[in-house]
N, C-alpha and C positions, 0 to 999 in steps of 0.2 A: 747459960744466958749471960752470966757475969763476964765470961770471957769475950763474948761478942760485943757487949757494951764497952768493956775495956779497950778492945781493939778499935772500935769506932771512936771512942774518946781520944785515944792515942793519935790516930790519924787526923782527927779534927785539929788537935794541937799542932801537929806537923804542918797542916795546911795553913793555920794561922801564922806560924812562923815564916813560911814561904811568902805569904802575903805581905808580911812586914818587910821582906827583902825586895819585893818587886817595886820599882819606882812608879809604875803606871797602873792606875786602877783598872783600865780597860783590859789589859792583859790578864789581870787577876780574875775579872768577871768571865772572860772567855775560857780560861782554864777551869774555873769553877763549874761552868755550864757543861763543858766537855766531860769532866770527871763525874758530875752528877748523872749524866746520860749513860756513861760507861758503867758506873756503879749500879744503876738501876737495871741495866741490861744483864749484868752479871748476877745480880741478886735474883732476878726473875728468870 
């Protein structure tokens, strides 16, 4: 369980870093929604 939590926290940090690089908030929200949907589908 610790490995799964560490994996999730690592990729959360990567996502936050990418959001800092994106100049437009709309693109960040679109990417966030798409990745959430894909992650949910892969998890279930």
